[in-house]
C-alpha positions as CSV (number, residue, x, y, z in Angstrom):
1,X,-15.3,15.9,-2.9
2,X,-13.3,19.1,-3.1
3,X,-10.5,19.5,-0.6
4,X,-9.9,23.2,-1.0
5,X,-10.4,26.3,1.0
6,X,-13.5,28.4,0.4
7,X,-15.2,30.1,3.4
8,X,-14.2,33.7,3.7
9,X,-13.4,34.8,7.2
10,X,-13.4,38.3,8.4
11,X,-11.1,39.3,11.2
12,X,-9.1,42.3,12.3
13,X,-5.7,42.9,10.8
14,X,-2.9,45.1,12.2
15,X,-3.1,48.8,11.4
16,X,-1.2,50.7,8.8
17,X,1.6,51.7,11.1
18,X,2.7,48.1,11.6
19,X,3.4,47.8,7.9
20,X,5.6,50.9,7.4
21,X,8.8,49.0,7.3
22,X,7.4,46.6,4.7
23,X,6.9,49.3,2.2
24,X,10.4,50.6,2.7
25,X,11.8,47.1,2.2
26,X,9.9,46.7,-1.1
27,X,10.6,50.0,-2.8
28,X,14.1,48.8,-3.8
29,X,12.6,45.9,-5.6
30,X,11.1,48.1,-8.3
31,X,7.5,48.1,-7.1
32,X,7.0,51.9,-7.8
33,X,7.5,51.9,-11.6
34,X,4.1,53.5,-12.1
35,X,3.0,56.9,-10.8
36,X,0.0,58.0,-8.9
37,X,-1.4,59.7,-12.0
38,X,-0.5,56.8,-14.3
39,X,-0.4,53.7,-12.1
40,X,0.4,50.1,-13.1
41,X,-2.4,47.7,-12.5
42,X,-1.3,44.3,-11.2
43,X,-3.8,41.4,-11.4
44,X,-3.8,38.8,-8.7
45,X,-5.7,35.5,-8.6
46,X,-6.1,33.6,-5.3
47,X,-8.6,31.1,-3.8
48,X,-10.3,30.3,-0.6
49,X,-9.2,32.0,2.6
50,X,-5.8,33.5,2.1
51,X,-6.3,36.7,4.1
52,X,-4.8,39.2,1.7
53,X,-7.7,41.6,1.2
54,X,-6.6,44.4,3.6
55,X,-3.0,43.9,2.6
56,X,-3.8,44.9,-1.0
57,X,-5.1,48.2,0.2
58,X,-2.1,48.7,2.4
59,X,0.3,48.0,-0.5
60,X,-1.5,50.4,-2.8
61,X,-1.3,53.1,-0.1
62,X,2.4,52.6,0.3
63,X,3.0,52.2,-3.5
64,X,0.9,54.9,-5.2
65,X,2.1,53.8,-8.6
66,X,0.5,50.4,-8.2
67,X,-3.2,49.4,-8.4
68,X,-4.2,45.9,-7.6
69,X,-7.1,44.1,-9.3
70,X,-7.7,40.9,-7.2
71,X,-9.8,37.9,-8.1
72,X,-10.5,35.2,-5.5
73,X,-11.8,31.9,-6.7
74,X,-13.9,29.9,-4.2
75,X,-11.9,26.6,-4.1
76,X,-8.5,25.4,-5.0
77,X,-10.0,22.8,-7.4
78,X,-11.8,25.6,-9.3
79,X,-8.6,27.7,-9.2
80,X,-6.7,24.8,-10.8
81,X,-9.3,24.6,-13.6
82,X,-9.0,28.3,-14.2
83,X,-5.2,28.2,-14.3
84,X,-5.1,25.2,-16.6
85,X,-7.6,26.8,-19.0
86,X,-5.6,30.0,-19.3
87,X,-2.2,28.3,-19.4
88,X,-3.4,26.2,-22.3
89,X,-4.8,29.2,-24.1
90,X,-1.6,31.1,-23.6
91,X,-3.4,34.2,-22.3
92,X,-5.5,35.4,-19.4
93,X,-3.2,34.6,-16.5
94,X,-2.7,37.2,-13.8
95,X,0.5,39.0,-12.8
96,X,0.5,37.1,-9.6
97,X,-1.0,33.6,-9.5
98,X,-1.6,31.7,-6.3
99,X,-0.8,27.9,-6.6
100,X,-2.0,25.3,-4.2
101,X,0.4,22.6,-2.9
102,X,-1.9,19.9,-4.3
103,X,-1.4,21.0,-7.9
104,X,2.1,22.4,-7.7
105,X,3.5,19.4,-9.6
106,X,1.3,20.3,-12.5
107,X,2.8,23.8,-12.4
108,X,6.3,22.3,-12.2
109,X,5.7,20.4,-15.5
110,X,5.6,23.8,-17.2
111,X,7.8,25.7,-14.8
112,X,9.5,27.5,-17.8
113,X,6.2,29.3,-18.2
114,X,6.8,31.1,-14.8
115,X,9.4,33.7,-14.1
116,X,12.4,32.7,-12.1
117,X,12.1,34.8,-9.0
118,X,15.9,34.8,-8.5
119,X,15.9,37.3,-11.3
120,X,14.0,39.6,-9.0
121,X,15.8,39.1,-5.7
122,X,14.7,35.7,-4.5
123,X,18.3,34.8,-3.5
124,X,18.3,37.7,-1.1
125,X,15.2,36.6,0.8
126,X,15.2,32.8,0.5
127,X,16.2,32.3,4.1
128,X,12.7,33.6,5.1
129,X,11.0,30.2,4.7
130,X,11.3,26.8,6.3
131,X,13.6,24.8,4.1
132,X,11.1,22.4,2.7
133,X,8.8,25.1,1.6
134,X,11.4,26.7,-0.6
135,X,12.5,23.4,-2.0
136,X,8.9,22.7,-3.1
137,X,8.9,25.8,-5.2
138,X,12.3,25.2,-6.8
139,X,12.2,23.3,-10.1
140,X,14.7,20.7,-11.3
141,X,16.8,23.4,-12.9
142,X,17.1,25.4,-9.7
143,X,14.7,28.1,-10.6
144,X,12.6,29.5,-7.8
145,X,9.1,30.0,-9.2
146,X,7.0,30.7,-6.1
147,X,7.1,32.5,-2.8
148,X,5.6,30.4,0.0
149,X,2.5,31.7,1.8
150,X,1.2,29.3,4.5
151,X,1.7,25.8,5.5
152,X,-0.9,23.5,7.0
153,X,0.1,21.7,10.2
154,X,-2.9,19.9,11.6
155,X,-4.4,19.9,15.1
156,X,-7.7,18.6,16.3
157,X,-10.8,20.9,16.5
158,X,-13.4,19.6,19.0
159,X,-16.5,20.8,20.6
160,X,-15.9,21.0,24.3
161,X,-19.5,21.3,25.3
162,X,-20.4,18.2,23.3
163,X,-17.5,16.3,24.8
164,X,-18.6,17.2,28.3
165,X,-22.2,16.2,27.6
166,X,-20.9,12.8,26.5
167,X,-18.9,12.4,29.7
168,X,-15.6,12.9,28.0
169,X,-12.8,15.3,29.2
170,X,-13.3,18.7,27.7
171,X,-10.3,20.8,28.6
172,X,-7.5,21.0,25.9
173,X,-4.8,19.2,27.9
174,X,-7.1,16.3,28.9
175,X,-8.5,16.0,25.4
176,X,-4.9,15.7,24.0
177,X,-4.2,12.9,26.6
178,X,-7.5,11.2,25.7
179,X,-6.4,10.8,22.1
180,X,-2.9,9.6,23.1
181,X,-0.9,12.8,23.3
182,X,2.4,12.5,21.4
183,X,1.6,8.9,20.6
184,X,-1.9,9.5,19.3
185,X,-3.0,6.9,16.7
186,X,-6.0,6.6,14.4
187,X,-7.1,3.6,16.4
188,X,-7.3,5.9,19.5
189,X,-9.3,8.4,17.5
190,X,-11.9,5.8,16.4
191,X,-12.0,4.3,19.8
192,X,-12.9,7.6,21.4
193,X,-15.4,8.1,18.6
194,X,-17.1,4.9,19.5
195,X,-17.3,6.0,23.2
196,X,-18.9,9.3,22.0
197,X,-21.3,7.5,19.8
198,X,-22.3,5.1,22.6
199,X,-22.9,8.0,25.0
200,X,-24.8,10.3,22.6
201,X,-26.0,8.3,19.6
202,X,-24.5,10.9,17.4
203,X,-21.7,11.0,14.8
204,X,-18.2,11.9,15.9
205,X,-16.8,13.7,12.8
206,X,-18.3,15.5,9.9
207,X,-17.4,13.1,7.0
208,X,-14.7,10.7,6.0
209,X,-13.1,12.6,3.2
210,X,-11.0,15.0,5.4
211,X,-10.0,12.1,7.6
212,X,-8.7,10.2,4.6
213,X,-6.9,13.2,3.3
214,X,-5.1,13.6,6.7
215,X,-4.2,9.9,6.7
216,X,-2.6,10.0,3.3
217,X,-0.7,13.3,4.0
218,X,0.9,11.7,7.0
219,X,2.7,9.0,5.0
220,X,6.3,9.4,3.9
221,X,4.9,8.8,0.4
222,X,1.3,9.5,-0.5
223,X,-0.4,8.9,-3.9
224,X,3.0,9.1,-5.6
225,X,6.4,7.9,-4.7
226,X,9.2,10.4,-4.4
227,X,10.3,9.6,-7.9
228,X,6.9,10.4,-9.3
229,X,5.3,6.9,-9.7
230,X,1.8,6.1,-8.7
231,X,1.7,4.5,-5.3
232,X,-1.8,3.3,-4.6
233,X,-3.0,0.0,-6.0
234,X,-0.6,-2.3,-4.1
235,X,0.1,0.1,-1.2
236,X,-0.6,-2.0,1.9
237,X,-0.2,1.0,4.2
238,X,-2.9,3.0,2.4
239,X,-5.2,-0.1,2.2
240,X,-4.8,-0.6,6.0
241,X,-5.7,3.0,6.7
242,X,-8.7,2.7,4.3
243,X,-9.9,-0.3,6.4
244,X,-9.8,1.8,9.6
245,X,-11.7,4.6,7.8
246,X,-14.3,2.1,6.6
247,X,-14.7,0.7,10.1
248,X,-15.4,4.2,11.5
249,X,-18.0,4.8,8.8
250,X,-19.7,1.5,9.4
251,X,-19.8,2.3,13.2
252,X,-21.8,5.4,12.4
253,X,-19.0,7.8,13.4
254,X,-19.3,9.9,10.2
255,X,-22.1,12.5,10.0
256,X,-22.0,12.2,6.2
257,X,-21.9,16.0,5.7
258,X,-21.5,17.7,2.4
259,X,-18.0,19.1,2.2
260,X,-17.7,22.9,2.1
261,X,-21.4,23.2,3.0
262,X,-22.2,21.5,6.2
263,X,-25.8,22.5,6.0
264,X,-24.8,26.1,5.4
265,X,-22.9,25.9,8.7
266,X,-25.7,24.5,10.8
267,X,-23.9,21.2,11.3
268,X,-21.2,23.1,13.3
269,X,-23.8,24.5,15.7
270,X,-26.5,21.8,16.1
271,X,-24.4,19.0,17.5
272,X,-24.2,17.0,14.2
273,X,-20.6,16.1,15.0
274,X,-18.0,16.8,17.7
275,X,-14.5,16.7,16.0
276,X,-13.0,18.2,12.9
277,X,-9.5,17.9,11.4
278,X,-7.9,21.4,11.4
279,X,-4.9,22.6,9.5
280,X,-4.2,26.2,10.4
281,X,-6.2,27.6,7.5
282,X,-9.2,25.5,8.4
283,X,-9.6,27.3,11.7
284,X,-10.9,30.3,9.8
285,X,-13.3,28.1,7.9
286,X,-14.7,26.7,11.2
287,X,-15.2,30.2,12.5
288,X,-16.9,31.3,9.4
289,X,-19.2,28.2,9.2
290,X,-20.3,28.6,12.9
291,X,-21.1,32.2,12.1
292,X,-23.0,31.2,9.0
293,X,-24.9,28.7,11.0
294,X,-26.0,31.4,13.5
295,X,-23.5,30.5,16.2
296,X,-20.6,32.3,17.9
297,X,-17.8,31.5,20.3
298,X,-20.3,30.1,22.8
299,X,-21.0,27.2,20.5
300,X,-18.1,25.4,22.2
301,X,-15.4,24.8,19.6
302,X,-11.9,24.4,20.9
303,X,-8.5,23.4,19.4
304,X,-6.2,20.8,20.9
305,X,-2.5,20.1,20.5
306,X,-2.9,16.6,19.3
307,X,-3.4,14.8,16.0
308,X,-4.0,11.1,15.3
309,X,-1.1,9.4,13.6
310,X,1.3,12.2,14.4
311,X,2.5,15.2,12.4
312,X,0.6,16.0,9.2
313,X,0.5,18.9,6.7
314,X,-2.5,19.7,4.6
315,X,-2.2,22.4,2.1
316,X,-0.3,25.6,1.8
317,X,0.2,27.8,-1.2
318,X,2.7,29.8,-3.2
319,X,2.6,33.1,-5.1
320,X,4.0,32.8,-8.6
321,X,4.6,35.2,-11.5
322,X,3.5,33.7,-14.8
323,X,5.5,34.6,-18.0
324,X,2.3,36.1,-19.3
325,X,2.7,39.0,-16.8
326,X,3.5,42.3,-18.5
327,X,4.9,43.6,-15.3
328,X,7.0,40.8,-13.8
329,X,9.3,43.0,-11.8
330,X,6.5,44.8,-10.1
331,X,4.5,41.5,-9.7
332,X,7.5,39.8,-8.1
333,X,7.9,42.8,-5.7
334,X,4.2,42.4,-4.7
335,X,4.6,38.7,-4.2
336,X,7.7,39.2,-2.0
337,X,5.8,41.8,0.1
338,X,2.8,39.6,0.6
339,X,5.1,36.9,2.0
340,X,7.2,38.9,4.5
341,X,7.0,38.0,8.1
342,X,4.7,40.9,9.0
343,X,2.4,40.2,6.1
344,X,2.2,36.5,7.1
345,X,1.3,37.6,10.7
346,X,-1.5,39.7,9.2
347,X,-2.9,36.9,7.1
348,X,-2.7,34.5,10.1
349,X,-4.8,37.0,12.1
350,X,-7.3,37.3,9.2
351,X,-7.7,33.7,8.3
352,X,-5.6,31.4,10.5
353,X,-3.1,30.6,7.7
354,X,0.0,29.5,9.6
355,X,3.1,31.2,8.3
356,X,5.8,29.4,6.3
357,X,8.2,32.2,7.1
358,X,10.1,31.2,10.3
359,X,10.3,34.7,11.8
360,X,6.5,35.0,11.7
361,X,5.9,31.7,13.4
362,X,7.2,33.1,16.7
363,X,5.8,36.6,16.3
364,X,3.4,37.7,19.1
365,X,0.8,38.4,16.4
366,X,0.8,34.6,15.8
367,X,1.5,33.3,19.3
368,X,-0.7,35.8,21.2
369,X,-4.4,36.5,21.5
370,X,-6.5,37.4,18.5
371,X,-10.2,37.1,17.4
372,X,-9.4,33.6,16.3
373,X,-8.0,32.5,19.7
374,X,-11.1,34.1,21.4
375,X,-13.4,32.1,19.2
376,X,-11.6,28.8,20.0
377,X,-12.1,29.2,23.8
378,X,-8.9,31.2,24.2
379,X,-6.8,28.4,22.8
380,X,-3.2,29.4,22.0
381,X,-3.8,28.7,18.4
382,X,-0.4,29.9,17.1
383,X,1.5,28.1,19.7
384,X,-0.3,24.9,19.1
385,X,0.2,25.1,15.3
386,X,3.9,25.8,15.9
387,X,4.1,22.6,17.9
388,X,2.1,20.7,15.3
389,X,4.5,21.9,12.6
390,X,7.4,20.0,14.3
391,X,8.1,16.9,12.4
392,X,6.2,17.9,9.3
393,X,8.0,16.9,6.1
394,X,6.8,18.0,2.7
395,X,5.3,15.0,0.8
396,X,5.8,14.8,-2.9
397,X,2.6,15.6,-4.7
398,X,2.3,14.2,-8.2
399,X,0.6,15.8,-11.2
400,X,-2.8,14.2,-10.6
401,X,-2.7,14.3,-6.8
402,X,-5.8,16.6,-6.5
403,X,-7.6,14.6,-9.2
404,X,-7.0,11.4,-7.2
405,X,-8.2,12.9,-4.0
406,X,-11.4,14.5,-5.3
407,X,-12.4,12.4,-8.3
408,X,-11.0,8.9,-7.4
409,X,-11.4,8.6,-3.7
410,X,-14.1,11.2,-3.4
411,X,-17.0,9.0,-4.7
412,X,-15.7,6.0,-2.7
413,X,-15.6,8.0,0.5
414,X,-19.2,9.0,-0.1
415,X,-20.1,5.4,-0.6
416,X,-18.6,4.5,2.8
417,X,-20.4,7.3,4.6
418,X,-23.8,6.6,3.0
419,X,-23.5,2.8,3.6
420,X,-23.7,2.0,-0.1
421,X,-20.5,0.1,-0.1
422,X,-18.2,-1.6,2.5
423,X,-14.5,-1.0,2.7
424,X,-13.4,-3.6,0.1
425,X,-16.1,-2.6,-2.4
426,X,-15.3,1.1,-2.1
427,X,-11.6,0.5,-2.5
428,X,-12.2,-1.6,-5.6
429,X,-14.4,1.2,-7.0
430,X,-11.6,3.7,-6.3
431,X,-9.1,1.6,-8.1
432,X,-11.4,1.3,-11.1
433,X,-11.8,5.1,-11.3
434,X,-8.1,5.5,-10.9
435,X,-7.5,3.3,-14.0
436,X,-10.1,5.3,-15.9
437,X,-9.0,8.8,-14.9
438,X,-5.3,8.8,-14.3
439,X,-3.4,7.8,-17.4
440,X,0.0,9.1,-16.6
441,X,1.3,6.1,-14.6
């Protein structure tokens, strides 16, 4: 089970004129050290749907001494493997390396292998970001090693047409109330799921892995305590949530879809399931999957300002400059430019990645209409995500957080969905894998 972004989403990005001020703000950072006849090439490695492609072209146009060679890896898990391999080899890392929140702790263990961005002006721009995003990228010695890209506040995607056919409310406000509004719980979610199943005979959500991920992310402490200790085996809160998850699977509420495939998008268009957990960046994934499955906005997907269990954050990334970079000053300037408010507005419009820069969160380019809002039945996507971001607190992610999610609980979630194990059996199997795979306890 890979909990990482992968589907590329194409959408319109603001024109060149809207970025003119960005170029001027970056030139003082040393980003024009090359010349048009002898440019510096900066390598960038990202993953999933980060929405940078058109920004690269804009940056090159405004900085004729810079050429960008970009590599995008399909998933965050594969990007982690790529980074670990090159970090261990001591060579091959790019000038700008995107780091996913789920493996930031691994990066922090070798933070001295990354440039301190304070050496390149980070102190002058650190007020851009929400406080907790900046703190995540600050190591124990006070070095800022990453500039925040997006954050992942979660709302609920649902198919309004399928809800209506099941006799359930289908407009966004009524759907939010159906799930409990500000007091929505996972019990409410599974109860509505049972109503939907009774009315239609069909599954309610795509698969249990993303539900479990959301449940864990909502806790004050997830797989690790704040002081870095494993927090699973005797965690009564997680075990109780696992029981709820197992009950949903046993009731047939999971469609048992393959993550990051969904029948090549068909499951989003053929009624296989009616709800989907959606951090901001996942909205672009849904749009891309519907398109891949032969559908469009008329398929019926919508986005509601509600989430079971309250505020939750899934994902979010950082741009870092490894010590392996031969052009750290220019790389830092590029990373800073890619994380300005205007750039984050552009990436939101391209991929639904909700800004970690506070100014961008209230920008009309985020709060207003876009191709993404049109796809989701004219839902005010940016406004909803801003509401869902309230109350989000960064959860400490330990060094093996992504391993635990994908390799420890991944197989057990599949056992639940396939009916091969009940809740207690699947939990025991997960603990067995935990003891085999995670040795740093």
